[in-house]
Structure formats: C-alpha cells, structure tokens
C-alpha positions as a Markdown table, in Angstrom:
| # | Residue | x | y | z |
|---|---|---|---|---|
| 1 | Met | 0.0 | 0.0 | 0.0 |
| 2 | Lys | 1.4 | 3.4 | -1.1 |
| 3 | Ile | 0.3 | 6.6 | 0.5 |
| 4 | Asp | 0.4 | 9.8 | -1.6 |
| 5 | Trp | 1.7 | 12.1 | 1.1 |
| 6 | Leu | 1.5 | 15.2 | -1.1 |
| 7 | Ala | -2.2 | 14.6 | -1.8 |
| 8 | Leu | -2.9 | 13.9 | 1.9 |
| 9 | Gly | -1.1 | 17.1 | 2.8 |
| 10 | Ala | -3.0 | 19.1 | 0.2 |
| 11 | Val | -6.3 | 17.8 | 1.5 |
| 12 | Phe | -5.3 | 18.6 | 5.1 |
| 13 | Gly | -4.2 | 22.1 | 4.2 |
| 14 | Val | -7.3 | 22.9 | 2.3 |
| 15 | Ser | -9.5 | 21.5 | 5.0 |
| 16 | Leu | -7.7 | 23.5 | 7.7 |
| 17 | Thr | -8.0 | 26.7 | 5.7 |
| 18 | Val | -11.7 | 26.3 | 5.0 |
| 19 | Val | -12.5 | 25.4 | 8.7 |
| 20 | Leu | -10.5 | 28.4 | 10.0 |
| 21 | Gly | -12.2 | 30.6 | 7.5 |
| 22 | Leu | -15.6 | 29.3 | 8.4 |
| 23 | Val | -14.9 | 29.9 | 12.1 |
| 24 | Leu | -13.7 | 33.4 | 11.4 |
| 25 | Leu | -16.8 | 34.2 | 9.3 |
| 26 | Phe | -19.2 | 32.8 | 12.0 |
| 27 | Ser | -17.4 | 34.7 | 14.8 |
| 28 | Gly | -17.5 | 37.8 | 12.7 |
| 29 | Gly | -21.2 | 37.4 | 12.2 |
| 30 | Leu | -21.7 | 37.0 | 16.0 |
| 31 | Arg | -19.6 | 40.0 | 16.7 |
| 32 | Ala | -21.6 | 42.1 | 14.2 |
| 33 | Leu | -24.8 | 41.0 | 15.9 |
| 34 | Ser | -23.4 | 42.1 | 19.2 |
| 35 | Ala | -22.4 | 45.5 | 17.7 |
| 36 | Arg | -26.0 | 45.7 | 16.3 |
| 37 | Glu | -27.5 | 45.3 | 19.7 |
| 38 | Ala | -25.1 | 47.9 | 21.2 |
| 39 | Ala | -26.0 | 50.3 | 18.4 |
| 40 | Gln | -29.7 | 49.8 | 19.1 |
| 41 | Glu | -29.1 | 50.5 | 22.8 |
| 42 | Arg | -27.3 | 53.7 | 22.0 |
| 43 | Gln | -30.1 | 54.6 | 19.6 |
| 44 | Val | -27.8 | 55.0 | 16.6 |
| 45 | Ser | -28.0 | 53.5 | 13.2 |
| 46 | Ala | -27.6 | 49.7 | 13.2 |
| 47 | Ala | -27.6 | 49.3 | 9.4 |
| 48 | Leu | -23.9 | 48.6 | 9.0 |
| 49 | Pro | -23.6 | 45.9 | 11.7 |
| 50 | Thr | -26.8 | 44.3 | 10.5 |
| 51 | Ala | -25.5 | 44.1 | 6.9 |
| 52 | Ala | -22.2 | 42.8 | 8.1 |
| 53 | Ala | -23.8 | 40.1 | 10.3 |
| 54 | Ala | -26.1 | 39.1 | 7.4 |
| 55 | Ala | -23.2 | 38.9 | 5.0 |
| 56 | Cys | -21.0 | 36.8 | 7.3 |
| 57 | Leu | -23.8 | 34.4 | 8.3 |
| 58 | Leu | -25.0 | 34.0 | 4.7 |
| 59 | Ala | -21.4 | 33.2 | 3.7 |
| 60 | Cys | -21.3 | 30.5 | 6.4 |
| 61 | Val | -24.6 | 29.0 | 5.2 |
| 62 | Thr | -23.3 | 29.0 | 1.6 |
| 63 | Val | -20.0 | 27.3 | 2.6 |
| 64 | Val | -21.9 | 24.6 | 4.5 |
| 65 | Leu | -24.4 | 24.0 | 1.8 |
| 66 | Phe | -21.6 | 23.8 | -0.8 |
| 67 | Gly | -19.9 | 21.2 | 1.4 |
| 68 | Ile | -23.1 | 19.1 | 1.6 |
| 69 | Tyr | -23.5 | 19.4 | -2.2 |
| 70 | Leu | -19.9 | 18.1 | -2.7 |
| 71 | Ile | -20.6 | 15.1 | -0.4 |
| 72 | Val | -23.9 | 14.2 | -2.0 |
| 73 | Ala | -22.9 | 14.8 | -5.6 |
| 74 | Gly | -19.6 | 13.0 | -5.1 |
C-alpha cells in the first residue's frame, strides 16, 4: 500500500484553511450581531452591523451547503 503524502497534505491544508475561514466568518457574524445590539441600545444606526452580520452568516450557510453538495454529488 502506497500513501500519496503530497495529496494527503494538500487535503489537510485545504480542510484546515476552510475550517478556519468558516470559524472566522461565524465569529465575525456573531460580533456584528453584538455590535448591532449595542448600536440599538445607544439609539444610533444599526444598518452597517446588520448588513455585516447578514453577509457573514450568509457566507457561512453558503459554505456549509456547498460542502453538503460536494458530499452528496460525489
């Protein structure tokens, strides 16, 4: 049995990058939701934090759905 270490390393690297990116997107979305609540308490515009939260969380959903698509279609 021969292991293709280069391919295994590439899969590991891509997986690690995607997971870290997904965690950063999700935490950014939660941070933006927190900023939105703080802006509402101060009675200032909450449009920018709301848009940022929506963009981050929508990107998370897109990545997860794409991953499910790759698993099902493969």
